[in-house]
Structures are given as structure tokens and as C-alpha cells.
LOMARBA-487227 format. One record per residue (C-alpha): residue in three letters; x, y, z. Coordinates in Angstrom, 3 decimals, decimal comma. Each point is the difference from the previous one (the first is absolute). Layout:
<nodes>
> Ala	X	Y	Z
...
</nodes>
This chain:
<nodes>
> Met	96,956	140,517	110,570
> Ala	-2,414	-0,510	-2,898
> Leu	1,078	0,753	-3,480
> Met	-1,726	2,186	-2,611
> Ile	0,125	0,457	-3,737
> Ile	0,930	3,354	-1,394
> Glu	-0,126	1,667	-3,453
> Gly	1,499	-2,002	-2,698
> Cys	-2,053	-3,097	0,544
> Thr	-0,643	-1,623	-3,476
> Leu	-2,798	-2,267	1,090
> Cys	2,050	-3,038	-1,006
> Asp	-1,544	-2,414	2,557
> Ala	3,386	-1,321	1,108
> Cys	-0,478	1,082	3,552
> Val	-3,405	-1,207	0,311
> Glu	1,018	-3,509	-0,790
> Val	2,665	-0,239	2,666
> Cys	-1,665	1,631	2,944
> Pro	-0,559	-2,772	2,729
> Asn	-2,652	2,055	1,734
> Asp	-2,120	1,026	-2,948
> Ala	0,684	3,622	0,948
> Ile	0,481	1,523	-3,454
> Ala	-2,979	0,964	-2,222
> Glu	-0,572	2,117	-3,148
> Gly	-0,847	3,626	0,811
> Asp	-1,114	2,797	-2,354
> Glu	3,372	0,857	-1,429
> Leu	2,462	-2,535	1,711
> Tyr	0,028	-2,877	2,295
> Val	-0,643	0,564	3,733
> Ile	1,220	-1,829	2,955
> Asp	-2,292	-0,547	2,923
> Ala	2,131	1,011	3,020
> Phe	-2,263	-2,114	2,302
> Lys	1,020	-3,210	-1,968
> Cys	3,602	0,948	-0,950
> Thr	2,697	-1,658	2,257
> Glu	2,857	0,696	-2,393
> Cys	-0,112	-3,803	-0,445
> Val	1,065	-0,524	3,614
> Gly	-1,318	-3,503	0,839
> Ala	0,161	-1,245	-3,608
> Glu	3,256	1,183	-1,623
> Asp	3,372	1,504	1,010
> Glu	-0,660	3,215	-1,926
> Pro	-2,935	1,832	-1,571
> Gln	-0,825	-1,925	-3,273
> Cys	-1,811	2,849	-1,646
> Glu	3,229	2,255	0,197
> Leu	1,907	-2,950	-1,627
> Val	-2,189	-0,152	-3,038
> Cys	-0,817	3,630	-0,380
> Ala	1,700	1,021	-3,271
> Pro	-0,594	3,715	0,339
> Asp	1,082	0,021	3,615
> Cys	-3,083	1,785	1,361
> Ile	-0,571	-1,768	3,279
> Glu	1,193	1,743	3,184
> Ala	-0,733	0,015	3,716
> Asn	-3,275	1,629	1,143
> Pro	1,093	2,576	2,643
> Glu	-3,530	-0,134	1,529
> Phe	0,452	-3,694	1,057
> Glu	3,106	-0,433	1,929
> Glu	0,126	-3,467	1,487
> Ser	2,672	-2,168	1,543
> Pro	0,876	-3,482	-1,386
> Glu	-1,858	-1,429	2,985
> Glu	-3,092	1,945	-0,767
> Leu	0,217	-1,014	-3,685
> Gln	0,327	-3,694	1,036
> Glu	-3,073	0,341	2,265
> Lys	-1,992	1,642	-2,859
> Tyr	1,037	-2,859	-2,282
> Glu	-1,101	-2,628	2,505
> Gln	-3,355	1,794	0,337
> Leu	-0,518	0,000	-3,652
> His	0,713	-3,734	-0,516
</nodes>
């Protein structure tokens, strides 16, 4: 499932730098994650890098984009 950024985002840029799919961009009030590009780092890393660097802990699963690890891997391969 893709991830999403919720309230509490401080626009610190840390998540943008570590995203292997360039799925994170600045929104109006906080960063946003493009669910069509987010693979939870499947294919690139063992765990979502944005969650690891997010100090305010404001990244969570996007319930509108439930995907299996296999689907995330396929998405990653299509992006790269």
C-alpha cells in the first residue's frame, strides 16, 4: 500500500531526499506522496526510508491504495 503524509509535517525535506521513486513533493501546507509512484521502497530498500527519517512521525499507510508486496515490486520495476 502506498504511504501518505498527515498533519504534523514540518516541510523539513528529509523524506524528499531519501525517496527512491521521486514520489514526494511539496504541497500547499505539507509534503504529499504520489500513490502511483510510492512502493514503500519495495525494490530499493528493506523498509520505507521516508518513515525512517520523518522526525514528527507523520507518514502512514494510505488506506485507498492497498497493494501486496508483489504489486509494489511490479510498480517499482515499471518506474525504473
